[in-house]
N, C-alpha and C positions, 0 to 999 in steps of 0.2 A: 504493500500500500504506500509506503514511503516513497518508493521509486515512481509510482504513478502520480503522486502529489507533486514531486519535483518536476516531472515531465509536464504536467498540466500547467504549473506556474511558469515554466520556461516558454510554453506556447502562449499563455495568456499575456505575459509581459514582454514577449518577443525577445527573450534573452537567449540568443543562439539556439533557436528552436530546431533548426535542421540538424545541428550537431547533437542536441539532446535526443531527438527522435532516433538518430543513428545509434547512439550509445545505448539506448533502451529498447532496441529492436527485440531482443529476447523476452523482455518483460511484456511488451505489447503483444507479442505472438502468443504468450501464455496467459494473458488476461482473460478472466471468466466474467460472465454476466453479473454475478454477485459482486465481483470486485468493482465494476463500474457503478453499480447501484450504491455500494458502500462509499465509494469515492465522492459521488454527487451529494450524498447525505452529509459528509464531512464538509464539503465546499459550501453547502447551503448554510452552514453554521459559522462561517468565517467572517461574515459581514461584508463580503465583496458585493458591490451594487449588482442587483439582479440582471440588468441589461448587459453589463460587462461580463458577468458570469455566464449568461446565455451565449454570448459571442464566443467565449472561451470553450464552453462545452461543445458547441458546433464544430469548432476547429479540432478539438480533442477527439470527438467521435469520428471525424473525417480521417484523422491519423490512424485510428483503430478500425477503419472501415472494412478492410479485407478480413481481419480477425472476426469482427462482429457478424459479417455476412456468412461466415462459416459455421456459426452457432446453429444448432438444430432448432426447429420450431417447437412450440409447446405441444406436448402429447395430450390430446383431448378427444373425447367422443363427439360424434356428429350431433349437432344441436345442443351441445353443452354450452355453458356461458362463454368460455374462451373461444369456442368454435364460432359462435354467433358474432362475437366481436370481429373475428378474422374474416368471416364471410362478408360482413359489412365493409371491412377494409378493402377486400378484393373488388367489390362493386364500386367503391369510391375510386380506386385506381383506374378502373375502366372509364369512369366518367371524366376523370382528369385527362386521361389519354385521348378521349373522344373529342374534346374541345381544343386540343393543341393545334390542329390544322387551321382552325378558325382564327386563332391568334396570329398565325403567319399571314393569313389572308387580310386580316385587319391592318397589319403593318404595311401591306401593299395598297390597301384601299381604306384609309382611316376615316373617310367621310361616308362610308356605306352604311346607311341607317338600318337597312334590313339585316345586314351582317351583325351590327351591334345588338339588335333585338334578339337575334339567335344566340349570341354569346351571353346576353343577359339571362335568357332562359336556362342555359347550361349552368351559369353561375348560381342561379336560384336553386337548381337541383343539387348542386354541390353544397350550398348553404344549409340544406337539410341535415347535413352531417354534424352540424353544431349540436344536435340532440345527442349524438353519440358521445361527444365530449361531456355533456351534462350528465349522462348516465355514469360515465367514469368518475366524475368529480363528486357526485352526490350519492352513489351507491357502491361502486367498486373501491374507490379510494378509502372510504371509511372502514371497509372490511380489511383491506390490506394493512391499515394502520393498527389493527388489533393483533396482527401476527408478526409484523416487522418492527424492529427498533430503529432500523435505518430507512425510514419511509419518506424522508424529505425530498427524495428525487421526484415524488409525486407533486410537490409544490412547484418544482421546476417545470414539470410537464404541464401543469395547470397554466402557468404563465405563457407557455408556448400556445396552449389552446386559445388564450385571450388574444394573442397576436394574430392567430388565424382568424378568429371572429372579427377582429378589427379590419384586417385586410380584405376579408370577404365583403364586409359592409361597405368599405371605401371603394372596392372594385365595382360593386353593383351600382353604387351612386355615380361613379365616374363614367361607366359605360352608358348610363342613361342621361348623362348631363349634356346640355347644349354646348357647353364649353369643354370639349373633350381634349385632354392632354395625353397624347399617345405615349410620350416618354415616361411620364409618371405612372400611367396605367401599366406599361410593361414592367416597371420596377415592382409595383404592387403584385402583379401576377407572378413574377419571379420569386418574390418573398413568400407568397402564398403557397406555390408549388413546393418550394424547398421545405417549408415547415410541415406541410401536410404529409409529404413523402417521408420526411425525417421522423415524424411521430409514428407512422406506420412501421418503419424499420425498428425503432426503439421499442415499440410495443411487442412486435412479433419475434424479435431476437433477444431482447433483454427482459422487459417487464413480464410478458405472459409466460415464458418458460420458467422464470423464477417463481411466479405466482403458482403455477401448476406444481412446482416442486415443494413449495413451502406451505401451501394452504390446502387443507383437506377438500376433496371434491364435494362432500356434503355441504360444506360452508359456501362454496362457490355456487352450488345448485340452489341453495336457499335464497340467494338474492336474484336469481334469474327472473322469477315472476314479477318482481318490482321493476326490474330493468325493462321487461316487455311492456309493463303498464306505462312506464315513462315514454316508451316508443323508440325502437331502433329506427334509423333513417331509411334503410332500404330492405333489409331482410328481417322479418319478424317470425320466430318459431311459435308454435302453439303452446299455451300454458298447460302443463300436465296438472290435472286436478289434484292428484295425490301429492305432488310437489308443493302446490299452493297450500294444501291443508297442513302440511308439515311446517309451514311458515307461520302458522297461527298459534303455536305453542307459546304461552306467556308465563312468566315467573309467578310463583305463588304469592298471594297478597297484593296482586296488581290487577288493573282493569285493562282488558284488550281494547285499545282505541283504534285498531286497524293500522294506524301509522306509528304506533308505539304502545308501550304498556307502562302505566303510571300507578302509583299507590294513591289511596284516597287523600293523604296529606299533600302529595304533589299536585293533585288536581285542584284542591282547595287553594294552594299557593298560586297556581297558575291563573285561575280565574280572578283571584283577589288582587293580582298585580297587573292585570290588564288596565290600560288607561281609559277604561269605559265602565259605565254601569250596565249590568246585564240583569234582566228579569225574564224568566221562562214561564210561559203559560201553556199547559198541555192541550190536547185536542178536545178535551171536555171543558175547556175554559177555566180550569183551576190553576192557580198560581202554584208552581212546584219548586221554584228556586229563585234566589237573587244573590248576586255577588256583593261582597263587602270590601270595596277598595278603600284605601286610606282616606280619600276625599270623595264621598258619594255626592252626586249632584242632587238626586231626589231621595229623601229618606225612606227607608223600608224597615219593617220590623218582622220578626218571625211569626207574628200573629197573622200575617197575610197568607202564610203557607196553607194551601187547601181552600183558600177563599175564592169565590167566583170573581173573575176579573171585572165583571160589570159592577161589582160592589166596591171596586178600588178606585173609581173615578167619580167626580161630582156630576150631578144631573146635567149640567150644561154641556159636558163633553162625552158622556157615556154613549150617546147615540153614534158618535163618530167612531168610537172604539168598536162598537157592534158592527158598523159598516166595514171597518178594516178587517176584522176577524172573519166576517161572512165572505168578503171578497177573496180572502186567502183560502177559506174552506172550499169554496166552489171553483177555485182555480183561476179566477179572473185576474188576480194580481199576486205578486210575490214580495213586493217591497212597498213600504209607505214611509215617506220622509217629511220631517217638519223641523223648523229651526226658529228659535226664539232668543230674545235678549234677556239676560238674567244676571243680576249682580255684577254688571259691568263686563260680562263676557257673552259670547255667542254660543248657544247650546244647540247641538244637532241631535234630534231624536228620530230614531229609525226603528221600524218594525219589519221583521223578516219572517216569512212563512217557512216552517220546517216541514219537509216531506221525506218519506222513506224512499228506498230504491225503486219502489213501484209507483211513486208519485202520490201516495196517500198522505193526506194532511195529518200532521202529528203535533201541531201547536204553533206557537209564535214566540219569538224572542224580541224583547225591547232592548235596544242598545242606545245609550245616551253618552255624549262626550262633549267636553269643552273644545271648541274649534277656533277660538279667537287667535291663539298663537299660531295655529296652522295657516289661517288666512293671511297672517302677516309675513309668511315666508317669502323671500325673494331670491332670485338667482339660484345657485346650487350650493349644497354642502355635501360633498362626496365623502365616502368613508376615509379616503386617504388624506382629506383635509382636516380630519378631527384632531383637535388639540386637547390634551389632558389638562 
């Protein structure tokens, strides 16, 4: 590992890189996928700026290109999780290859609007692959983190995903723009192709084989239904009912919420820390629950539990409540919104119909929140702009 680190820094800092590569030829020839994964994990903790680190990684992977391409693919069964990922990769590669001749034609005829429209359609089809990256980031990566201590290469890969998303968006906007810049478009497409092909290679020669070797198949199979639910871009296998059922096992003392399992205490904490007031009325018009956030807008007491909702409102407004509930019950509406001024703030009051999977009416929730501070927001405050 020490030799790999020295070689990487020689490449990154352009410190006699050719000489360093030649001196470490035996090391690079014998480097394994797990070594590269461990190396990137170490580098991600060094504080090197991410853009500089990504540039260095690209150069380093290129130096090891012949060795990496000789690695075997992941061993997996047909329609298993990793197989589905790789089938989608293969289809992506076909789509990238199919549009290449059009780029050459565009360079010869940059004002051809029909050609631009055709390219835009191809890019839109390629952009569907963004969902593949979302599946990795939200479902596969969390599983890997449970099994690997050196998982930070995933953060690096995520950053490359974001570069791809950005270049796809810019490419689509540019090809459809009236002020088309061919030189800039060519650069965007070049970066896009490089990164998309690079991620495929790093998945199929580094990530997936090591995942197959270190994570039990039953754990990989357990997340496949959720991946399918999120939606692979091109190839979608059918969900095995038995596999889906095995995914519903929940720890003792918790409630299965379909997207997680929480204890009663956790559920109470969750509802009481939402920045809204919530009141739930069932399909029989009985109040069944209300949240107790630190600053409730409208007071509630436990005495209303089981009370008919019609008795919870003054005569002047009860008829409106009845109309809302009836419109929800008969399916005419699903939402009713109102806003009022109260104690120097603007209050948004909303009613939402609750329906089961078959569309049957199961009650209504009232959600109230102060929105004055929300209305005053201007510009943007991005996550990366947050100051402690």
